[in-house]
All heavy atoms as a GROMACS GRO file, in nm:
protein
  509
    1MET      N    1  -0.520  -3.669   2.622
    1MET     CA    2  -0.652  -3.612   2.600
    1MET      C    3  -0.758  -3.706   2.656
    1MET      O    4  -0.745  -3.827   2.652
    1MET     CB    5  -0.674  -3.588   2.450
    1MET     CG    6  -0.803  -3.521   2.420
    1MET     SD    7  -0.804  -3.465   2.250
    1MET     CE    8  -0.967  -3.404   2.242
    2CYS      N    9  -0.864  -3.650   2.703
    2CYS     CA   10  -0.972  -3.725   2.763
    2CYS      C   11  -1.051  -3.801   2.656
    2CYS      O   12  -1.063  -3.756   2.542
    2CYS     CB   13  -1.064  -3.628   2.837
    2CYS     SG   14  -1.180  -3.708   2.945
    3HIS      N   15  -1.102  -3.915   2.693
    3HIS     CA   16  -1.188  -3.995   2.606
    3HIS      C   17  -1.314  -3.915   2.576
    3HIS      O   18  -1.363  -3.841   2.661
    3HIS     CB   19  -1.222  -4.126   2.679
    3HIS     CG   20  -1.298  -4.222   2.596
    3HIS    ND1   21  -1.434  -4.214   2.583
    3HIS    CD2   22  -1.259  -4.327   2.521
    3HIS    CE1   23  -1.476  -4.311   2.504
    3HIS    NE2   24  -1.372  -4.381   2.466
    4PRO      N   25  -1.371  -3.927   2.454
    4PRO     CA   26  -1.491  -3.848   2.419
    4PRO      C   27  -1.609  -3.867   2.514
    4PRO      O   28  -1.690  -3.778   2.530
    4PRO     CB   29  -1.528  -3.899   2.279
    4PRO     CG   30  -1.404  -3.959   2.224
    4PRO     CD   31  -1.323  -4.006   2.343
    5ARG      N   32  -1.616  -3.982   2.580
    5ARG     CA   33  -1.728  -4.006   2.671
    5ARG      C   34  -1.693  -3.966   2.814
    5ARG      O   35  -1.768  -3.991   2.907
    5ARG     CB   36  -1.768  -4.152   2.666
    5ARG     CG   37  -1.826  -4.187   2.529
    5ARG     CD   38  -1.887  -4.321   2.526
    5ARG     NE   39  -1.997  -4.323   2.621
    5ARG     CZ   40  -2.060  -4.432   2.657
    5ARG    NH1   41  -2.026  -4.547   2.607
    5ARG    NH2   42  -2.158  -4.428   2.744
    6CYS      N   43  -1.579  -3.905   2.832
    6CYS     CA   44  -1.535  -3.862   2.964
    6CYS      C   45  -1.636  -3.761   3.021
    6CYS      O   46  -1.684  -3.675   2.949
    6CYS     CB   47  -1.399  -3.795   2.952
    6CYS     SG   48  -1.284  -3.845   3.077
    7PRO      N   49  -1.668  -3.773   3.148
    7PRO     CA   50  -1.762  -3.678   3.208
    7PRO      C   51  -1.708  -3.535   3.208
    7PRO      O   52  -1.588  -3.514   3.211
    7PRO     CB   53  -1.777  -3.728   3.351
    7PRO     CG   54  -1.726  -3.866   3.351
    7PRO     CD   55  -1.625  -3.874   3.241
    8THR      N   56  -1.800  -3.441   3.204
    8THR     CA   57  -1.761  -3.302   3.209
    8THR      C   58  -1.743  -3.259   3.354
    8THR      O   59  -1.786  -3.327   3.446
    8THR     CB   60  -1.870  -3.213   3.145
    8THR    OG1   61  -1.992  -3.235   3.214
    8THR    CG2   62  -1.888  -3.244   2.998
    9VAL      N   63  -1.683  -3.144   3.372
    9VAL     CA   64  -1.665  -3.089   3.506
    9VAL      C   65  -1.803  -3.047   3.558
    9VAL      O   66  -1.886  -2.996   3.485
    9VAL     CB   67  -1.570  -2.968   3.500
    9VAL    CG1   68  -1.560  -2.900   3.636
    9VAL    CG2   69  -1.433  -3.011   3.452
   10ALA      N   70  -1.824  -3.068   3.685
   10ALA     CA   71  -1.953  -3.036   3.745
   10ALA      C   72  -1.975  -2.886   3.753
   10ALA      O   73  -1.889  -2.812   3.799
   10ALA     CB   74  -1.961  -3.097   3.883
   11THR      N   75  -2.091  -2.843   3.709
   11THR     CA   76  -2.130  -2.703   3.721
   11THR      C   77  -2.210  -2.686   3.850
   11THR      O   78  -2.249  -2.784   3.914
   11THR     CB   79  -2.219  -2.660   3.603
   11THR    OG1   80  -2.340  -2.738   3.607
   11THR    CG2   81  -2.149  -2.680   3.470
   12GLU      N   82  -2.237  -2.562   3.886
   12GLU     CA   83  -2.317  -2.534   4.005
   12GLU      C   84  -2.455  -2.599   3.994
   12GLU      O   85  -2.508  -2.653   4.091
   12GLU     CB   86  -2.330  -2.383   4.022
   12GLU     CG   87  -2.395  -2.340   4.151
   12GLU     CD   88  -2.398  -2.189   4.167
   12GLU    OE1   89  -2.299  -2.124   4.134
   12GLU    OE2   90  -2.501  -2.139   4.216
   13GLU      N   91  -2.512  -2.597   3.873
   13GLU     CA   92  -2.644  -2.656   3.851
   13GLU      C   93  -2.641  -2.808   3.870
   13GLU      O   94  -2.733  -2.868   3.927
   13GLU     CB   95  -2.696  -2.623   3.710
   13GLU     CG   96  -2.729  -2.477   3.690
   13GLU     CD   97  -2.606  -2.389   3.662
   13GLU    OE1   98  -2.499  -2.444   3.626
   13GLU    OE2   99  -2.617  -2.266   3.677
   14VAL      N  100  -2.534  -2.872   3.822
   14VAL     CA  101  -2.518  -3.017   3.836
   14VAL      C  102  -2.506  -3.054   3.984
   14VAL      O  103  -2.569  -3.148   4.032
   14VAL     CB  104  -2.398  -3.068   3.755
   14VAL    CG1  105  -2.361  -3.211   3.793
   14VAL    CG2  106  -2.427  -3.059   3.606
   15ILE      N  107  -2.426  -2.977   4.058
   15ILE     CA  108  -2.407  -3.005   4.200
   15ILE      C  109  -2.539  -2.988   4.275
   15ILE      O  110  -2.576  -3.070   4.359
   15ILE     CB  111  -2.297  -2.914   4.259
   15ILE    CG1  112  -2.163  -2.945   4.194
   15ILE    CG2  113  -2.290  -2.930   4.410
   15ILE    CD1  114  -2.118  -3.089   4.205
   16LYS      N  115  -2.615  -2.882   4.243
   16LYS     CA  116  -2.745  -2.861   4.308
   16LYS      C  117  -2.840  -2.976   4.278
   16LYS      O  118  -2.907  -3.028   4.368
   16LYS     CB  119  -2.807  -2.728   4.264
   16LYS     CG  120  -2.939  -2.702   4.336
   16LYS     CD  121  -3.004  -2.575   4.288
   16LYS     CE  122  -3.137  -2.546   4.354
   16LYS     NZ  123  -3.218  -2.655   4.397
   17ALA      N  124  -2.846  -3.018   4.152
   17ALA     CA  125  -2.933  -3.129   4.115
   17ALA      C  126  -2.891  -3.257   4.188
   17ALA      O  127  -2.976  -3.331   4.237
   17ALA     CB  128  -2.929  -3.149   3.964
   18ALA      N  129  -2.761  -3.281   4.196
   18ALA     CA  130  -2.712  -3.400   4.265
   18ALA      C  131  -2.750  -3.395   4.413
   18ALA      O  132  -2.796  -3.496   4.469
   18ALA     CB  133  -2.560  -3.412   4.250
   19ARG      N  134  -2.734  -3.279   4.476
   19ARG     CA  135  -2.769  -3.265   4.617
   19ARG      C  136  -2.919  -3.293   4.639
   19ARG      O  137  -2.958  -3.349   4.740
   19ARG     CB  138  -2.733  -3.126   4.668
   19ARG     CG  139  -2.583  -3.102   4.675
   19ARG     CD  140  -2.551  -2.963   4.726
   19ARG     NE  141  -2.590  -2.949   4.864
   19ARG     CZ  142  -2.521  -2.993   4.969
   19ARG    NH1  143  -2.405  -3.051   4.949
   19ARG    NH2  144  -2.565  -2.977   5.091
   20ASP      N  145  -3.003  -3.254   4.542
   20ASP     CA  146  -3.146  -3.280   4.552
   20ASP      C  147  -3.178  -3.429   4.538
   20ASP      O  148  -3.273  -3.478   4.598
   20ASP     CB  149  -3.223  -3.201   4.445
   20ASP     CG  150  -3.222  -3.050   4.472
   20ASP    OD1  151  -3.193  -3.008   4.587
   20ASP    OD2  152  -3.251  -2.975   4.377
   21LEU      N  153  -3.100  -3.500   4.456
   21LEU     CA  154  -3.126  -3.641   4.429
   21LEU      C  155  -3.063  -3.737   4.530
   21LEU      O  156  -3.111  -3.849   4.548
   21LEU     CB  157  -3.075  -3.677   4.289
   21LEU     CG  158  -3.149  -3.612   4.172
   21LEU    CD1  159  -3.072  -3.634   4.042
   21LEU    CD2  160  -3.290  -3.667   4.162
   22LEU      N  161  -2.956  -3.696   4.594
   22LEU     CA  162  -2.882  -3.787   4.682
   22LEU      C  163  -2.964  -3.848   4.796
   22LEU      O  164  -2.944  -3.965   4.829
   22LEU     CB  165  -2.757  -3.718   4.737
   22LEU     CG  166  -2.643  -3.711   4.636
   22LEU    CD1  167  -2.537  -3.612   4.682
   22LEU    CD2  168  -2.582  -3.848   4.614
   23PRO      N  169  -3.056  -3.776   4.859
   23PRO     CA  170  -3.133  -3.839   4.967
   23PRO      C  171  -3.225  -3.952   4.920
   23PRO      O  172  -3.272  -4.031   4.999
   23PRO     CB  173  -3.214  -3.723   5.027
   23PRO     CG  174  -3.135  -3.601   4.992
   23PRO     CD  175  -3.077  -3.630   4.857
   24ASP      N  176  -3.252  -3.960   4.789
   24ASP     CA  177  -3.339  -4.063   4.734
   24ASP      C  178  -3.265  -4.197   4.732
   24ASP      O  179  -3.181  -4.221   4.647
   24ASP     CB  180  -3.382  -4.024   4.592
   24ASP     CG  181  -3.473  -4.126   4.527
   24ASP    OD1  182  -3.498  -4.234   4.586
   24ASP    OD2  183  -3.520  -4.099   4.415
   25ARG      N  184  -3.296  -4.283   4.830
   25ARG     CA  185  -3.227  -4.411   4.844
   25ARG      C  186  -3.256  -4.505   4.727
   25ARG      O  187  -3.190  -4.606   4.709
   25ARG     CB  188  -3.266  -4.478   4.976
   25ARG     CG  189  -3.234  -4.395   5.099
   25ARG     CD  190  -3.089  -4.377   5.124
   25ARG     NE  191  -3.032  -4.505   5.167
   25ARG     CZ  192  -2.904  -4.530   5.174
   25ARG    NH1  193  -2.818  -4.438   5.144
   25ARG    NH2  194  -2.861  -4.647   5.212
   26GLY      N  195  -3.356  -4.472   4.646
   26GLY     CA  196  -3.390  -4.554   4.529
   26GLY      C  197  -3.295  -4.533   4.412
   26GLY      O  198  -3.301  -4.605   4.313
   27ARG      N  199  -3.209  -4.433   4.422
   27ARG     CA  200  -3.113  -4.404   4.315
   27ARG      C  201  -2.972  -4.425   4.368
   27ARG      O  202  -2.938  -4.378   4.475
   27ARG     CB  203  -3.124  -4.258   4.270
   27ARG     CG  204  -3.254  -4.221   4.205
   27ARG     CD  205  -3.249  -4.073   4.166
   27ARG     NE  206  -3.375  -4.027   4.114
   27ARG     CZ  207  -3.402  -4.020   3.984
   27ARG    NH1  208  -3.313  -4.054   3.895
   27ARG    NH2  209  -3.520  -3.977   3.944
   28SER      N  210  -2.891  -4.492   4.289
   28SER     CA  211  -2.752  -4.512   4.329
   28SER      C  212  -2.672  -4.385   4.295
   28SER      O  213  -2.713  -4.305   4.210
   28SER     CB  214  -2.691  -4.631   4.256
   28SER     OG  215  -2.676  -4.602   4.118
   29ILE      N  216  -2.560  -4.369   4.361
   29ILE     CA  217  -2.472  -4.256   4.331
   29ILE      C  218  -2.427  -4.264   4.185
   29ILE      O  219  -2.423  -4.163   4.115
   29ILE     CB  220  -2.354  -4.251   4.429
   29ILE    CG1  221  -2.407  -4.217   4.569
   29ILE    CG2  222  -2.248  -4.149   4.384
   29ILE    CD1  223  -2.306  -4.225   4.680
   30THR      N  224  -2.399  -4.384   4.139
   30THR     CA  225  -2.358  -4.403   4.000
   30THR      C  226  -2.468  -4.360   3.904
   30THR      O  227  -2.440  -4.292   3.804
   30THR     CB  228  -2.319  -4.550   3.975
   30THR    OG1  229  -2.212  -4.585   4.064
   30THR    CG2  230  -2.277  -4.574   3.831
   31SER      N  231  -2.593  -4.396   3.934
   31SER     CA  232  -2.703  -4.358   3.844
   31SER      C  233  -2.728  -4.208   3.847
   31SER      O  234  -2.760  -4.149   3.743
   31SER     CB  235  -2.831  -4.436   3.877
   31SER     OG  236  -2.886  -4.394   4.000
   32ILE      N  237  -2.713  -4.146   3.962
   32ILE     CA  238  -2.727  -4.000   3.972
   32ILE      C  239  -2.618  -3.933   3.888
   32ILE      O  240  -2.645  -3.841   3.810
   32ILE     CB  241  -2.721  -3.953   4.119
   32ILE    CG1  242  -2.844  -4.002   4.195
   32ILE    CG2  243  -2.709  -3.800   4.127
   32ILE    CD1  244  -2.836  -3.984   4.346
   33ALA      N  245  -2.496  -3.980   3.903
   33ALA     CA  246  -2.384  -3.923   3.827
   33ALA      C  247  -2.408  -3.939   3.677
   33ALA      O  248  -2.390  -3.844   3.600
   33ALA     CB  249  -2.254  -3.990   3.868
   34LYS      N  250  -2.450  -4.058   3.636
   34LYS     CA  251  -2.475  -4.084   3.494
   34LYS      C  252  -2.586  -3.994   3.441
   34LYS      O  253  -2.574  -3.935   3.332
   34LYS     CB  254  -2.511  -4.231   3.474
   34LYS     CG  255  -2.524  -4.273   3.331
   34LYS     CD  256  -2.545  -4.423   3.322
   34LYS     CE  257  -2.551  -4.466   3.176
   34LYS     NZ  258  -2.565  -4.611   3.162
   35LEU      N  259  -2.693  -3.979   3.517
   35LEU     CA  260  -2.804  -3.893   3.480
   35LEU      C  261  -2.758  -3.749   3.456
   35LEU      O  262  -2.803  -3.681   3.365
   35LEU     CB  263  -2.911  -3.897   3.589
   35LEU     CG  264  -3.032  -3.805   3.573
   35LEU    CD1  265  -3.120  -3.853   3.458
   35LEU    CD2  266  -3.111  -3.799   3.701
   36LEU      N  267  -2.664  -3.705   3.541
   36LEU     CA  268  -2.617  -3.566   3.535
   36LEU      C  269  -2.495  -3.548   3.445
   36LEU      O  270  -2.446  -3.436   3.429
   36LEU     CB  271  -2.586  -3.517   3.677
   36LEU     CG  272  -2.708  -3.516   3.770
   36LEU    CD1  273  -2.667  -3.480   3.911
   36LEU    CD2  274  -2.815  -3.421   3.719
   37GLY      N  275  -2.442  -3.657   3.389
   37GLY     CA  276  -2.331  -3.647   3.294
   37GLY      C  277  -2.196  -3.626   3.358
   37GLY      O  278  -2.107  -3.566   3.297
   38VAL      N  279  -2.180  -3.673   3.482
   38VAL     CA  280  -2.051  -3.664   3.552
   38VAL      C  281  -2.017  -3.801   3.607
   38VAL      O  282  -2.099  -3.893   3.606
   38VAL     CB  283  -2.054  -3.559   3.666
   38VAL    CG1  284  -2.081  -3.420   3.612
   38VAL    CG2  285  -2.157  -3.596   3.772
   39SER      N  286  -1.896  -3.815   3.658
   39SER     CA  287  -1.856  -3.942   3.718
   39SER      C  288  -1.895  -3.942   3.866
   39SER      O  289  -1.909  -3.836   3.927
   39SER     CB  290  -1.706  -3.962   3.704
   39SER     OG  291  -1.637  -3.874   3.790
   40PRO      N  292  -1.910  -4.061   3.924
   40PRO     CA  293  -1.936  -4.066   4.068
   40PRO      C  294  -1.826  -3.996   4.148
   40PRO      O  295  -1.854  -3.929   4.247
   40PRO     CB  296  -1.942  -4.216   4.099
   40PRO     CG  297  -1.981  -4.280   3.970
   40PRO     CD  298  -1.917  -4.194   3.863
   41GLY      N  299  -1.702  -4.009   4.104
   41GLY     CA  300  -1.591  -3.944   4.171
   41GLY      C  301  -1.606  -3.793   4.173
   41GLY      O  302  -1.569  -3.727   4.270
   42THR      N  303  -1.662  -3.738   4.067
   42THR     CA  304  -1.687  -3.594   4.061
   42THR      C  305  -1.783  -3.553   4.171
   42THR      O  306  -1.763  -3.451   4.238
   42THR     CB  307  -1.742  -3.553   3.923
   42THR    OG1  308  -1.642  -3.582   3.824
   42THR    CG2  309  -1.778  -3.406   3.917
   43LEU      N  310  -1.886  -3.633   4.194
   43LEU     CA  311  -1.981  -3.601   4.301
   43LEU      C  312  -1.912  -3.606   4.436
   43LEU      O  313  -1.930  -3.516   4.518
   43LEU     CB  314  -2.101  -3.696   4.297
   43LEU     CG  315  -2.187  -3.690   4.171
   43LEU    CD1  316  -2.305  -3.786   4.184
   43LEU    CD2  317  -2.235  -3.549   4.142
   44TYR      N  318  -1.833  -3.712   4.458
   44TYR     CA  319  -1.761  -3.723   4.586
   44TYR      C  320  -1.665  -3.605   4.604
   44TYR      O  321  -1.650  -3.554   4.715
   44TYR     CB  322  -1.683  -3.854   4.593
   44TYR     CG  323  -1.768  -3.974   4.624
   44TYR    CD1  324  -1.806  -4.064   4.526
   44TYR    CD2  325  -1.812  -3.998   4.755
   44TYR    CE1  326  -1.883  -4.175   4.555
   44TYR    CE2  327  -1.890  -4.109   4.785
   44TYR     CZ  328  -1.925  -4.196   4.684
   44TYR     OH  329  -2.002  -4.305   4.715
   45ASN      N  330  -1.601  -3.562   4.497
   45ASN     CA  331  -1.504  -3.453   4.506
   45ASN      C  332  -1.568  -3.316   4.527
   45ASN      O  333  -1.506  -3.227   4.585
   45ASN     CB  334  -1.417  -3.447   4.380
   45ASN     CG  335  -1.321  -3.563   4.371
   45ASN    OD1  336  -1.285  -3.623   4.472
   45ASN    ND2  337  -1.281  -3.596   4.250
   46HIS      N  338  -1.689  -3.296   4.479
   46HIS     CA  339  -1.752  -3.164   4.484
   46HIS      C  340  -1.858  -3.148   4.592
   46HIS      O  341  -1.905  -3.037   4.616
   46HIS     CB  342  -1.814  -3.130   4.348
   46HIS     CG  343  -1.713  -3.097   4.244
   46HIS    ND1  344  -1.648  -3.194   4.170
   46HIS    CD2  345  -1.663  -2.979   4.202
   46HIS    CE1  346  -1.564  -3.136   4.087
   46HIS    NE2  347  -1.571  -3.006   4.105
   47ILE      N  348  -1.901  -3.258   4.654
   47ILE     CA  349  -2.005  -3.250   4.756
   47ILE      C  350  -1.946  -3.306   4.885
   47ILE      O  351  -1.945  -3.426   4.908
   47ILE     CB  352  -2.132  -3.327   4.714
   47ILE    CG1  353  -2.183  -3.272   4.580
   47ILE    CG2  354  -2.238  -3.315   4.822
   47ILE    CD1  355  -2.299  -3.350   4.522
   48SER      N  356  -1.899  -3.214   4.970
   48SER     CA  357  -1.827  -3.255   5.091
   48SER      C  358  -1.915  -3.333   5.188
   48SER      O  359  -1.867  -3.418   5.261
   48SER     CB  360  -1.766  -3.134   5.160
   48SER     OG  361  -1.867  -3.044   5.199
   49ASP      N  362  -2.045  -3.307   5.189
   49ASP     CA  363  -2.135  -3.376   5.281
   49ASP      C  364  -2.218  -3.484   5.210
   49ASP      O  365  -2.327  -3.519   5.253
   49ASP     CB  366  -2.225  -3.277   5.354
   49ASP     CG  367  -2.311  -3.194   5.259
   49ASP    OD1  368  -2.282  -3.190   5.137
   49ASP    OD2  369  -2.406  -3.131   5.307
   50LEU      N  370  -2.162  -3.541   5.104
   50LEU     CA  371  -2.233  -3.641   5.025
   50LEU      C  372  -2.281  -3.758   5.111
   50LEU      O  373  -2.395  -3.800   5.101
   50LEU     CB  374  -2.143  -3.692   4.912
   50LEU     CG  375  -2.208  -3.791   4.817
   50LEU    CD1  376  -2.162  -3.764   4.675
   50LEU    CD2  377  -2.175  -3.934   4.854
   51ARG      N  378  -2.196  -3.807   5.199
   51ARG     CA  379  -2.234  -3.923   5.281
   51ARG      C  380  -2.351  -3.889   5.375
   51ARG      O  381  -2.440  -3.970   5.396
   51ARG     CB  382  -2.115  -3.975   5.360
   51ARG     CG  383  -2.008  -4.033   5.268
   51ARG     CD  384  -1.894  -4.095   5.344
   51ARG     NE  385  -1.773  -4.107   5.268
   51ARG     CZ  386  -1.752  -4.187   5.164
   51ARG    NH1  387  -1.850  -4.263   5.121
   51ARG    NH2  388  -1.638  -4.192   5.102
   52GLU      N  389  -2.352  -3.768   5.428
   52GLU     CA  390  -2.462  -3.726   5.515
   52GLU      C  391  -2.592  -3.712   5.435
   52GLU      O  392  -2.698  -3.755   5.480
   52GLU     CB  393  -2.432  -3.593   5.586
   52GLU     CG  394  -2.327  -3.603   5.694
   52GLU     CD  395  -2.187  -3.574   5.642
   52GLU    OE1  396  -2.163  -3.578   5.519
   52GLU    OE2  397  -2.099  -3.548   5.726
   53LEU      N  398  -2.582  -3.654   5.316
   53LEU     CA  399  -2.700  -3.642   5.231
   53LEU      C  400  -2.754  -3.780   5.195
   53LEU      O  401  -2.874  -3.802   5.194
   53LEU     CB  402  -2.666  -3.566   5.102
   53LEU     CG  403  -2.644  -3.416   5.116
   53LEU    CD1  404  -2.583  -3.361   4.989
   53LEU    CD2  405  -2.774  -3.347   5.148
   54ARG      N  406  -2.663  -3.869   5.165
   54ARG     CA  407  -2.700  -4.005   5.126
   54ARG      C  408  -2.772  -4.076   5.241
   54ARG      O  409  -2.865  -4.151   5.219
   54ARG     CB  410  -2.574  -4.082   5.087
   54ARG     CG  411  -2.602  -4.205   5.012
   54ARG     CD  412  -2.664  -4.169   4.879
   54ARG     NE  413  -2.697  -4.292   4.810
   54ARG     CZ  414  -2.793  -4.303   4.723
   54ARG    NH1  415  -2.863  -4.200   4.688
   54ARG    NH2  416  -2.818  -4.417   4.665
   55ALA      N  417  -2.729  -4.049   5.361
   55ALA     CA  418  -2.790  -4.112   5.478
   55ALA      C  419  -2.922  -4.045   5.515
   55ALA      O  420  -2.992  -4.091   5.605
   55ALA     CB  421  -2.692  -4.106   5.596
   56GLY      N  422  -2.954  -3.935   5.448
   56GLY     CA  423  -3.078  -3.864   5.479
   56GLY      C  424  -3.064  -3.771   5.598
   56GLY      O  425  -3.162  -3.717   5.646
   57ALA      N  426  -2.942  -3.754   5.646
   57ALA     CA  427  -2.918  -3.666   5.760
   57ALA      C  428  -2.914  -3.520   5.713
   57ALA      O  429  -2.885  -3.492   5.599
   57ALA     CB  430  -2.785  -3.701   5.826
   58VAL      N  431  -2.942  -3.432   5.804
   58VAL     CA  432  -2.931  -3.289   5.776
   58VAL      C  433  -2.784  -3.253   5.788
   58VAL      O  434  -2.721  -3.282   5.890
   58VAL     CB  435  -3.014  -3.206   5.876
   58VAL    CG1  436  -2.995  -3.057   5.852
   58VAL    CG2  437  -3.160  -3.244   5.867
   59PRO      N  438  -2.725  -3.193   5.682
   59PRO     CA  439  -2.585  -3.153   5.692
   59PRO      C  440  -2.561  -3.064   5.813
   59PRO      O  441  -2.644  -2.980   5.846
   59PRO     CB  442  -2.559  -3.076   5.562
   59PRO     CG  443  -2.665  -3.126   5.469
   59PRO     CD  444  -2.784  -3.159   5.555
   60ARG      N  445  -2.448  -3.083   5.878
   60ARG     CA  446  -2.417  -3.008   6.001
   60ARG      C  447  -2.432  -2.858   5.984
   60ARG      O  448  -2.482  -2.791   6.072
   60ARG     CB  449  -2.275  -3.043   6.048
   60ARG     CG  450  -2.272  -3.172   6.122
   60ARG     CD  451  -2.130  -3.204   6.167
   60ARG     NE  452  -2.101  -3.338   6.119
   60ARG     CZ  453  -2.019  -3.369   6.021
   60ARG    NH1  454  -1.950  -3.276   5.962
   60ARG    NH2  455  -2.001  -3.492   5.984
   61GLN      N  456  -2.390  -2.805   5.871
   61GLN     CA  457  -2.395  -2.659   5.854
   61GLN      C  458  -2.538  -2.609   5.840
   61GLN      O  459  -2.562  -2.489   5.850
   61GLN     CB  460  -2.308  -2.612   5.737
   61GLN     CG  461  -2.343  -2.670   5.603
   61GLN     CD  462  -2.266  -2.795   5.571
   61GLN    OE1  463  -2.246  -2.881   5.655
   61GLN    NE2  464  -2.221  -2.808   5.450
   62LEU      N  465  -2.636  -2.697   5.820
   62LEU     CA  466  -2.775  -2.654   5.807
   62LEU      C  467  -2.856  -2.679   5.934
   62LEU      O  468  -2.971  -2.638   5.942
   62LEU     CB  469  -2.843  -2.728   5.690
   62LEU     CG  470  -2.784  -2.700   5.552
   62LEU    CD1  471  -2.860  -2.780   5.447
   62LEU    CD2  472  -2.788  -2.553   5.517
   63GLU      N  473  -2.796  -2.746   6.030
   63GLU     CA  474  -2.867  -2.772   6.155
   63GLU      C  475  -2.893  -2.641   6.230
   63GLU      O  476  -2.813  -2.548   6.224
   63GLU     CB  477  -2.785  -2.866   6.245
   63GLU     CG  478  -2.778  -3.007   6.193
   63GLU     CD  479  -2.693  -3.095   6.280
   63GLU    OE1  480  -2.628  -3.045   6.375
   63GLU    OE2  481  -2.688  -3.216   6.253
   64ALA      N  482  -3.005  -2.637   6.299
   64ALA     CA  483  -3.037  -2.518   6.379
   64ALA      C  484  -2.940  -2.510   6.496
   64ALA      O  485  -2.907  -2.612   6.557
   64ALA     CB  486  -3.180  -2.527   6.429
   65PRO      N  487  -2.893  -2.391   6.527
   65PRO     CA  488  -2.803  -2.376   6.642
   65PRO      C  489  -2.874  -2.412   6.772
   65PRO      O  490  -2.993  -2.384   6.788
   65PRO     CB  491  -2.761  -2.230   6.639
   65PRO     CG  492  -2.852  -2.162   6.546
   65PRO     CD  493  -2.920  -2.266   6.462
   66THR      N  494  -2.801  -2.474   6.862
   66THR     CA  495  -2.859  -2.508   6.992
   66THR      C  496  -2.841  -2.391   7.086
   66THR      O  497  -2.744  -2.314   7.076
   66THR     CB  498  -2.791  -2.633   7.051
   66THR    OG1  499  -2.651  -2.609   7.058
   66THR    CG2  500  -2.820  -2.755   6.964
   67GLN      N  501  -2.934  -2.376   7.178
   67GLN     CA  502  -2.926  -2.264   7.271
   67GLN      C  503  -2.907  -2.314   7.412
   67GLN      O  504  -2.940  -2.417   7.451
   67GLN     CB  505  -3.051  -2.179   7.263
   67GLN     CG  506  -3.058  -2.109   7.130
   67GLN     CD  507  -3.179  -2.016   7.128
   67GLN    OE1  508  -3.247  -1.994   7.228
   67GLN    NE2  509  -3.202  -1.957   7.014
   0.00000   0.00000   0.00000
């Protein structure tokens, strides 16, 4: 059984909030996870473009198509 302080599974709302916070270089991934009640590993597992968001880059799937 999980420890009582074990993080919960990420919901759609948690993932959206994390995606909004990740570009903020003033917040660590650990602090974002703690704020949202999940583990840092949960963020890495559920946000495939986490490293791009963290770098402030536009995720590839959101880039405008080139002509």
